[in-house]
C-alpha positions in Angstrom: -152.4 40.2 -2.0 -154.3 42.7 -4.1 -152.3 45.6 -2.6 -149.1 43.7 -3.0 -149.6 42.1 -6.4 -152.5 43.9 -7.9 -154.6 40.7 -8.0 -154.7 37.1 -6.8 -154.1 36.0 -10.4 -150.9 37.9 -10.7 -149.8 36.5 -7.3 -150.5 32.9 -8.2 -149.2 33.0 -11.8 -146.0 34.6 -10.5 -144.9 31.2 -9.1 -144.6 29.9 -12.7 -143.4 33.1 -14.3 -146.8 33.5 -16.0 -146.1 30.4 -18.2 -148.2 27.2 -17.9 -146.3 24.0 -17.1 -146.8 21.5 -19.9 -146.0 18.1 -18.4 -145.7 15.5 -21.1 -147.4 12.7 -19.1 -147.4 9.3 -20.8 -149.2 7.4 -18.0 -151.5 8.3 -15.2 -148.8 6.8 -12.9 -146.6 9.8 -13.7 -149.2 12.4 -12.6 -148.1 13.9 -9.3 -150.4 15.0 -6.4 -148.0 17.7 -5.3 -144.9 19.4 -6.7 -142.2 21.7 -5.3 -144.2 24.7 -6.7 -147.5 23.6 -5.0 -145.5 23.1 -1.8 -144.1 26.6 -2.0 -147.5 28.2 -2.8 -149.2 26.3 0.0 -146.6 27.4 2.5 -146.8 31.0 1.4 -150.6 31.1 1.6 -150.5 29.5 5.1 -148.0 32.2 6.1 -150.5 34.8 4.9 -153.2 33.3 7.2 -155.1 31.1 4.8 -156.4 27.6 5.8 -157.2 24.5 3.8 -154.6 25.2 1.3 -152.4 22.1 1.5 -150.1 21.2 -1.4 -152.5 18.7 -2.9 -155.4 21.1 -3.0 -153.1 23.8 -4.5 -151.8 21.4 -7.2 -155.4 20.5 -8.1 -156.2 24.2 -8.3 -153.2 24.7 -10.5 -154.5 22.0 -12.9 -158.0 23.5 -12.8 -156.9 27.0 -13.8 -154.5 25.9 -16.5 -151.2 26.5 -14.7 -150.4 22.8 -15.3 -151.3 20.6 -18.2 -151.3 17.0 -16.9 -153.4 15.5 -19.8 -151.8 12.4 -21.2 -149.7 13.1 -24.3 -152.1 10.9 -26.4 -155.2 12.8 -25.2 -156.7 15.3 -27.6 -156.9 17.9 -24.8 -153.1 17.7 -24.3 -152.5 18.6 -27.9 -155.2 21.3 -27.9 -153.8 22.9 -24.7 -150.2 22.7 -25.9 -151.1 24.3 -29.2 -153.1 27.1 -27.5 -150.4 27.7 -24.9 -147.4 27.6 -27.2 -148.9 28.9 -30.4 -148.7 25.7 -32.4 -151.2 25.0 -35.2 
């Protein structure tokens, strides 16, 4: 991946066009364990020979590194992350 993309970061962020996904989650019931994007990343990593990279693990990774904001809209962190990501004050 380093040879092909320059870094793992460039590879992984390329799946979201280098823009975090800001889900406007109103209830924990709306939070997904997987998405179409995490499915795609998982399949691609498996094709490259990696293991233990199922879609749920990949989606959790996406949340952990800030590719996805699944904080509830009334959570102070949602507002903070949205402001930082989109340049709001």
